[in-house]
N, C-alpha and C positions, 0 to 999 in steps of 0.2 A: 535608531529605528523604533518606530511606534509599535505599540502592542497590536498584534493581529486581532481585529474585532471578531467576536463570535459570528456575526453576520457574514464576515468574509470567509471564515473557515468553513461555515456551513454551505456557502455557495460553492467553494472549491470541492468539498465532499459530495455535493449534489451532482456536479457536472463531470467530474473525473471518471466515474464508471462508464459513461457514454463514450468517452475517449478510449478507454481500454478495450471496450467491446469493438470499436472500429479498428483498433490496432491488431486485434486477433482475427477479425473477419476479412479485412481488405486484402491481407496477403493471399487469401484463397483465389483472389482475382489478379494476382501478380503485383500488387502494390507493396512497396517497402515502407513499413511503419516502425522499424526497429527503434529509431531515435525518439520518436514521439512516444512510443510505449515506455521506453526507459525513463524519459522525463516525467511521465505520469506516475510511474512507480516510485521515482525519486520523491515526487510531491507527496505521495501517500505515506512513504516512510518519514518524510520531514514532518508532516502534520501529526503523525503518530508520536514522534519524539517530542514535538512541541507541546502536544496535548498532555502528555504525561508530566512534562516539566512544569507547566502552568498550574496543574492541579495543586490545590492547597492541602489536600488530604494527607495525613500521615501514613507513610508506607507501613503496612501491616500484612500479615499473611491473609487475613480476611479480604483486604483490598486487592491483593495479588490474585487471589482465587476469583473474585468478582470480575476483574479485568480479563483474566485468561478465559473465563467462562464465556465472555462476550465474543471471544474469538472462536473457541472450540465448539460451542453448541451449534451455531449456524453452520460451521464447517462440517460437523458430523451429519447434521440433517441433509446438507448438500451432497455429501458422499453417498448417503443412502438413496437419495433421489437419482443420482447419476447411475448407480448400480442397477436400480429398478429400470431406468430407461434403457440401458445397454442390454438388460435381460429381455425387455420387451422387443428389442430390435435384433436379438440374436443371442450372444453369449455374454454373461455378466463379466464386466471388464476386469474386476479385481482378480479373477482367476488367471489372467494373463501376466500378473506381476512377476511370478517366478521365472517367466520366459523373457523378461525385458533385459536389454543389454546393459543398462545402467540405472542409477538411482533416479535420474531425471525422468526417463521413460516410465519407470514404475510409478512415480508420483502422478503422471498423466493418466495412468490406468485406474488410480484411486479417485481423482477428481481433476479434470483438465484445467491447466493454467492456475493451479492452487499453490504452487511452490512458495509464494509470498507469505502464506499463512505460517509455514514452518519457520521461515526467517523472522517474521514479526513476533512469533512466540519466543524464539531465542532472544531477540532484542528486549522484549518485555521482561524476560526472566533476568538477563544481565542487568538491566536498569534497576529493577526492584532489589536485587541482591546488593548492588553497589550503594543504593540509596539507604538501604537498611544497615549496612555495615559501616560506610564511610560518611562522616559528617562534614568535613571540610570540602568546600566547593571545588577549589583547585585540584585537590587530589581525586575528587569524585569524577570530574570531567576528564582528567588525564587517564584514569583507570578505564573509564568508558571508551575513550578513543583507542587505547591500546588493545582492549578486548575486541573492539570492532575491527580493528586492523588484523588481529589474529583470526577472526571469523573469515574475513575477506581472503587472507592468504590461504587458509585451509580449504575454503570453498573453491578458490581458483585453481588449486592444485589437484583436488580429489573429486570435485563434482562437475560433470559436463554441463556447459551452458553458462555464459558470462552473466546472464540475468540473476543468477544466485548471488552474485557479489558486487557487480559494478555500481549498483545504485545504493548499496547498503550504508555508506557513509553519510547519506542524507538523513538518517535517523539521528546520528550524532549532531549533525548541523542543526537539526530541529531543536534539540535540547539546548544547544549553544545559543541559538537565536533568543531564546527566553532569558538566558543568562546575560546577554548583551543589553537587553531591554531593562533588566533590573539595575544596571549601572546608572540609569537616568542620565544619559549623555545629553549635553546641551545640543540645541537645534543645529548649530553650525557644524558641529563635529559629526552629528548624524549624517549630514549630507556627504561629508568627506569619507566616512566609513562606507557609505553606500557606493560612492564612486570607486573607491579602492576595491570593494568587493565585485563590482561590475566589471572592472578591468581584469581582475583575477579570473572571473568567470569566462570572459571572452578569450583571454590568453590560454586558459586550460582547454577550451574548445578548439583553438587553432593548433595547438601543440599536440602531436601524436604521441601516444605512449600509454601504458597501463595507468600509471599514477596520475597523469594529467586528466584521463577520463574519470577516474575516481573523484578527483577534485572538481571536475566540471559538474558531475551529477550530485555532488555534495553542495555546490554553490548555486546552481540554477534555481532550485526551489527557494534558496535564500534571496535571490534577486527578484523572483516572481512575487514572493510574499512581502518583501520590502516595498515594492511598488504598490501592491494591493493594500498595504496597511494604510496608505494615504487616501484610499478610496473609501466611499461610504456606501454600503449596500444594506438593503432591508431584507429580512427573511420573511417571505410570504408563505402561504400554505403549500404552494407547489414546491418551493425550495425545501421546506421542512419535510415534506413527504419523501422527496428524493434523497435528502440528507439521511433520513432515518433508515432507508432501505439500500444505501449505497454499498455497504459491506456485503449483504446478501447478493447484490448485483454483481459485484466482483467474483463472488463464489459461483454463481449460477450461470453466468453467461457462457461458460464453456459447454455446459450441457445443451443449451439452446443452439449454439453454433454446431455442435455435434449433430443435433436433430436435423437442422436446416441443411447441413452438408450432406446428409444421407439422401436428400431429395435431388442431388445432382444438378443437372442443368435446367431443371424445371423453373427455377426462380432466377430472376435478374438480380444484379448486385443490390440495387435499391430495394426491391421487393423483399429480398432475403434479409437485408439489414433491418427493415421496418418490422418484419416478422420476428426477428430475434429480439428486438426491443419490446414488442407486444407480448411476447411469451415470458421474457425475463422479468418485467416489472411486476406482474401479478404473482409470479413464483417468489420473487424477492419479498414482496409484501406478506405472503403467506409464511415464509421462513422467519421474517422479522417478528410477526405476531407470535408464532410458536416459540421462538427463542425467548421473548419476554415472559411468556406464561411459564416456561421451564425455569428460567432464572428467578422469577418471582416466588416460585414454590420451593426451590432447593437452594438458592444462593443469597437470599436476602433475609 
C-alpha cells in the first residue's frame, strides 16, 4: 500500500467533522446513524495513529506535552463555552455531574459528545510511553496491541456505551498501516495484501459478534485509506481552512446541537442542520486561533 498523501489526509480531516455533526443531529429526527458515526470515529482514530507513526520526530517529554496540549487546550476552551451556554439557558451543566447515573452521562454534562478526547489522550499516552521505552518494532507493536485490547476489555466491562471501545482498535491499525508501508512491498503484492484485507473487512462485517465488530472497525479505515492512497487530491484554501478547524468542530458541535435543540419544533431538519454548521464553523475558528496563541506562548 502506498503512503497516504498529506493532501488525502487533509481532505479526510476536513470533511469528517461534517459527517459526525450529521450523525449526532439526525437521530433527533428518528434517523439511525450509529454505524456511520462509528466508521467516522474509527477513521479519526486511524488517522491519529497513522499521523503519530509517520512523524519523524524523536519521542521526548517536550514533544508529548506539545501533542497533548493540542488536544487539551481546545477541549478546555470548549468546556468553558458549554458551561457558559448552559448557564445562559438555565443551570450550569457541570453541577449536574454528581447526580449522573454513570461516567458516560457525567462526561456529557462536562461537554457533549466529547468522550473521544479522553480515549485519544489515553492512546497518545500509551503510544509515547511504548515508543520511549521499547526500540524493537515487533515488540513495540505487540505491546501496543495488547494494551489497546486491555483498554477495550476494561471499557466494555466497566463503562456504559460501546462507543468507548468498539472503534478503538483503529488507532492501532493506523500505526500498523505505516509499518506495512515501510516494508516497501512490491506492486503485485500490494494488490494481494489489499484484496486480503478487503475480504477480511467484509467478512468481519457479515459475522456477528464482539470481536468481529472490533475487527471491522479496525479494518474499514484501512480499506478506505488504501483506496484513497491511489487517488490524488490537491489541498486548496477551503480544505486547509476546514482541516485546521476540524478538531474544534468535533468539540463544539455538541454545544450548537444543544442550542438548536432548545428551539424545539421551530426549525425544520435542514434549517436546523444549516444553523448548526453556521454557528459551529466561526466558533471552531475562534477556538483554533485562541489555541494557537496559548500554545505559542506557553508550549513552544
